[in-house]
Every structure is written in structure tokens, then in C-alpha cells.
N, C-alpha and C positions, 0 to 999 in steps of 0.2 A: 822787572822781567817776569813774564807770565810762567805759571807752572801748569803742567799738563799731567795726565795720568797715562801710565803705560803698564801693560800686562807682562809680567816676568815669570818665567818658569822657576818653580822651587827646586833647588838642588838637593835638598834633604827634607823628607817628610817624616815627622816623628810618628811613633806608634800611637801616641795619645791623640794626635790630630786625626789619624785614620779611624780610630775608634769613636771619638766623640763627634766628629764632623757629621757622619750619617745620623747619629742620634739627634743632634741639633736640628738638622733639616727635616727629619721626621716630625719633630715637635712643631717646627714652622708649618709643615703641611697640615698638621692637626689644627693649628691656629687658623690657618687659611680656611679650612673646612668649617671651623667653628664660626668664623665671620659669615660664611656663606649660609650656614644653618640659621644664624641669627637674622640675616636678611630675609629668610623665608618665614620667619616668625616662630622658630623653635629655639628653646633655651639650650645652647650648646653644653652647658654644665650638666643639665638633666640628661641629655642624650649620651654624653660620654660617661656620666655616672652610671646610667643604666647598662651601658656596654661593659664597663668594668665589673659591675655587680654580677652580670651574667657569666663572665669569664672566671672570676675569682672564687669559684666554688669547686669542690671535687667533681661534681657532675659537669660543670662548665669546662674544666680542664680535659676531662675524658672526651667530651664532644668536640673540643677544639682539636685534639689529637686526631680523632676520627675524620673530621672535616679537612684537616691538613695533610692527611696521608697521600691522597692523589697529587696534591700540590708539591709535596716533597719530591715525588718521582718526576714530575714535569720540571721542577726547578733543577734537579740533578741533571736531567737530560739537556736542558738549555745550557747549564754551566759547563757540561762536558764539551759540547760543541763549541762554545765561545772560547774554550781553552786553546783552540786552534783557529780562532777568528772565523768560525763557521756559524752562520746565523740560522739555527733551527727554529723557525717560526711555526713549524707544523706539528706542535705538540698535541693539539686537539685531534687532528686526523690520526696521528699515531696512537694516541690514547683510544680513539674510537675503534680502529682496526684491531688493536690488541684486545679490547673488550669483546668484539665480535667473535674473534677466533676462540677466545677463552670460553665464553658462554656457549658458543656453538658446540665445542667439544664436550662441555659439561652436560649439555642437554641432549645432543644428538650423536655423540660419539659412542664407542663401544663400552659395554659394562666392564669396569675394572675395579680392583681394590682401591680404597680411598687414597692412600698415599701415592701410589704410582699415577693415579689419575690427576691428583693435584699437581704433581710434578710436570705432567704433560700439559696441563692447563697453564702452568707457569711458563713453560717453553712456548706454548702457542701465543700467549700474550706478548712475549718478547719477539717472537717471529713476526707477529702482525705489525708491531711498531717498527721493527727493522725493515720489513718490506716497504712500508709506507715511506720511510726515510730514504731507502736506497733508490727508490724511483726518482727522487730528486738528486741523490748523490751521484748517480752514473752520468747524467748530463753535465754536472759540475766537474767531475773528474776528467771527462773526455773532452768537453768543449767549453769549459768555464762558464756555463750558464749559471745565472745567479741562483744560488740555493735559497736565498731569502724569498724571492718571488715564487720559486717552484714549491717550496714547503708550505708557503702560505696558501697558494691556490689549491694544493692537494687537500688542504683541510676541508674545503667545500665538497670535494669528491667523496671522501670517506664519510663525512657527516651525512651526505645524501644517501650513501649506501646504508649507513646505520638506520636512518629514518625510514628508508624503504622496508628494511627488515622488521622494524618495530611496528610500522603501520600495516605491514603485509603479512608474509608467511610466518614470521616468528611471534606475532602479536598474541598475547595471552587471551584465551577464549573468554567471552562473556565479561570483558573488562573494558571500561571506557578509556583507561590510560594506555598509551602506546608503550608497551613494555613486554619483555619476555616473562615466562613463568619463573618462579624461584627455583634455583638449582637445588638438587637433593642436599639435605642437611649434612650428610656424611662428607660432602666436599667443602664444607665451610672450615676456614681456619679457626682454631680455638682462641679464646681470650687468654691473656696473661694472668693466671690466677683469678682472683676476684676483683681485679682492677677495673674491668669493663673495657680495657684497651686491647685491641686485637693483636695477635702475635705477628701480623704483617709489619708492625712497627720494628720488630727485631730485624726483619729482612731489610727494611730501608736503612736502618742504622748500620748494619753490616755492609750494605752497598756503599753508603757514604764513606765509611772508613776505608773500604777497598779502593774507592776512587781516589781518596786522599793519598794513600800510599802509592797508588798507580802513578799519579802525577809526580810524586816526590822521589820515588825509588826505582822506577822501571825505565828501561831503555825507550820504550814507546812513549812514555810520559815525557821523557827528555826530548824526543823527536818532536812531539807536539809543541813543546815550548820553543824549540828552535824555529819551527815552521811559523809559529805565531809571531816571533820577533823578526825573523828575516827569511821568508820563503826562498829567496834567491840563494842565500848562503846554504840553506838546507839542501837545495837542489844540487848545488855545486859539490856538496859533501857526499852526494850519492843517495840521499833520501828520496823516496818516490812520493811526490805530492799526490798523485792519483790514488795510490793504494792507501795512503793515510786519510785522504778525504773519504773514501769508501768506508774505511774502518771507523773513523770518528762519527760520521753521520749515522752509520749502521748501529753502532753502540748507543748513540744518543737516542735514536728512535726506539731501540729495544727497551731502554730505561723508561721512556714515555709510555710504551705499551704496557708496562707493569702497573701503571695507574689503573688500567682496565682490569688487570688481575686483582688489584686491591679492592675495587668496587665489587667485583663478582664474588670473591671468596670471603671478604671481610666486612663489607659495609652494607650494601643493599641486596647482595646475593642474586642479582639479576641485572639486566641491561635495559635502560630506558631511552626513549628518543632524546636527542640533544644532550646525551649524558655528559660529555666533557665540560659543558657549562663554562667555556672560556678558561679552563684550567691550564691549557697550553700557554695562553697569553699571560695569565697570572704567574706562570713559571718563569717568564722572562723578567718580570718585576722582582721575583724572589731571587733569581740568579744574580741580578745586578746589585740588589741590596746586600746579598751575601758576599759580594766581591768575588764570585765564582768559586768560593771555598765550599766544598761538599759538606763539611761538618756544620758550617754556619747556615747552609741551605735548610737543614733540618729545623733549626731554631726559627728562622724566618717563615718557613712553611707552617710551623705550629702557630705563629703569631697571625698569619693570614687566615688560617683556619678559625682562630678565635675571632678575627674580624668578621668573618662570614656569619658565624652563629650569633654574634652579638648584634649584627645588623638586622638579623631576623627578629631578635628580641625587642629592638627599639620600635618595631612597627606598632606596638601597642600604644606608643606615645603619639602616633600619627605620622612619624617620620617614614618616608618611603624606603623600601629595602635597598633601592639603588644607591643609598648613601654609602654602602660598602664599596661599590664601584667607584664612586667619587673619591673616597678616601684613598683607595688603591692607586688611582690615577694621579692624585695630588702627591702622594708619597713618591711615586715614580719620578715625576717631574722635579720635585724638590731635591731628591737624592741625586739625580743627574746634575742638577745645578750645583749641588754640594761637591760633586766630584771635581768640578772646575776649580773650586777654591782649595781643594786638596793639592792639585797639581800646579796652580798658578797663584800669584798674588798681584795686587794692584798697588803700584807705587807712584809717588809724585816725582816728576822730573822737570828740570828747567828746559827751556827752549834749546839752549846750547847742547844739552845732553841728547837731544833728539836727532842731532846731526850725525851723519855716518851712514854706513851701508844699511839699506832697508832691511827690516826684520823679515825673516822668512816665514813668520807666523808661528803659532804654537807648534812645537815639535811634533805633536800627535798628528797634525795635519800632514806633515811631511812623511811621517812613518806610515800613515794610513795609505799613501799612494803605493808604497813598495809592495805590500802583499797583493794588491790588485794586479800590478804589473807582473809580479812573480807568478801568481796563480794563472794569469793569462799565458805566460810562457810555459808554465807547467802543463796547462791544458793542451797547448799546441804540441808539446813533445809527447804527451800521453797519446 
């Protein structure tokens, strides 16, 4: 009697499996990239050794944190949206508009004392990101237009606006680089003591902690969880899908806009053409790797910052800087594959055991249909 394989959903997933499964698949991704590097004629041990040597120094850790700060904000933004099954793919555009409003107020706004002006710059960055997200949120809330497509397409709109300003009216005089002039030093956020790490790190840590407790302890956080699991049940219980869509996407965009605030006040102190540099898309990878946990997003954001600076360092060995992008993409694919093995297992069954009612497929496929139908009904009622 022949034996076949069947996919069975796990009824109980241990904490150990949830922790070590992503680590295993990240290592497999690095192995895959190592094979690819070897095929191109590079020694993967030399490349990875150089990357680790770059990171594992006090200066390397400081630079990794600095590089990871915008990624932490975009990762938090994406994770917040996904908490209600909303795909905010527009992190780059929200980042760009937040940076535009922040640096615009710093350079062309009224003269103010440093602290009030920095606070207004902070609010401007949040407002820019929120506006960019709400442009997509309103059609989603009213007519159930896909927020994935809207936020993604709006990226190009705001990046074109950014580049127009950088190559046009806001371009620094007598400079070949498309960028604004540096904001006055009194509007820079200070470093934390003598560490070389900017105090914006404290802001992003406080934000991650606040988001964690928001999801765990507040009514709105509970509503987001209910809507994520069953929008139809949430609607029957009196929760407004439209209002929650506007709230969640608006807050998600505001968080992404703060990546622009971080760049302007803490890192480069100006805005450059193509500034986001795909930070919004990297935030998607970070959010998935962190399993949407705001506290873990900070750790993964730091690691991706380290990956970026180490990829630049290995260029001296002849390896193209795009190796960082390759590693990021490989990690994303392998971790998604790892998620499958967290939820399901493959078992051998006999032919006789295959008889019976047809399987409805992995439960997630069935569950995934419900939010779409419920959001459609919610959009019609809105």
C-alpha cells in the first residue's frame, strides 16, 4: 500500500519553535546567499567575516543604530497596519512627505525658540505621513478600494514631489548634489551623552513600548484584534470598520513620517533626493521578521541597519553593495517559508487515510476570505 504526504495544521505551536524557526531560516538564507556569492567568485567566509568585523566594534554598533533608526519607524508603521490586516505599502511616500514638511518648516518657517520649533517639526513630520496614508485610507474606508495598491502607487507621487523640490526650488546653491541646505544646528536633537547615538533612539523606544501596551491594554487595541480576526463579528458588535481603517492607516502613516523627522533632526540634518531609499519596503521585511511585535521591530531594525553599513564595507573586497538587497530579499523569502512550517507539518498517510471529505485547504486560506468579504460589506455600509 502506497504512502503519500499530507499537510496538517499544527494544533499547538511551542514558544521554542516560534523563536528558533525564524533563526534557522535566516541562517538558511545566509547559506543560500553564500552559495550565490561563491558562484560569482567571492569567498563567502571572507565577505561575511568582513561584515561581522565591521559591525562588532563600538563605532560599528553606533553606525548600525543610526542606519537602523528610519527602518525602526517604517517597521513600526507597517506592523501597526498589519495588526488590522491593512497593508501599508506606502512607507516610502509617507517618509518622503514627512521629511518634506519637517525640513520645510525648519528652513522656511518662522523663527522660534529651539524646543517649540523641534516640537512643531515633529508634528509636521507626523502630519505629512498621516496625510499621505489618509489619501489611501479614505477610498478604502468608503468604497473598499485596495489600500495595498493605493499606498504603493502614492509612493511614486510623493517621491516625484520630493525630487522636484530637491532638483528645483529647494536645491542648495552651488552644489552638484540634489539636496537642501543643512538646517540650523540649534534644531538638531542631541546625542545621548558621549555614546554618539542620537536621542531620537529614546523616542522610537518609547513609541514601540507605547504601541505594545496599546495593543495589549487598550480598547482600541482590542478592537483592532477583533477586526483582524473577524471583521464581520466586529461589525455586528457595533464596531465601525470605516473609522478604524482611517485611524489605523492614519497612525501608521504618521509613524512612517517620523522617519523623515529622524533624518532631518538626527542623522543628515537635511533632505536629499530619493531619501527614503526603499526604507518603506524594508520596513515590511522588518515587520514580518518581528512577527508584528513593536519591541522586536527595534531589534530587527538595528540588525538591518547593521546589514546596510556592513554591505558598504565589503565593497572594498569587490563585492557589489547590492549584496545587502540580495540578503534582505533572501531573508524575507526564507522567513515566509519558515512561517509555513510553524503553522503546518507534513505527515505520511496511507491511501486509505486519504479517503473522506475533501480538505478545505489550509485554514488560513479560508480565514483570509472572511476579512475581504467583511471589509466589502463594511465599505458598502460606510
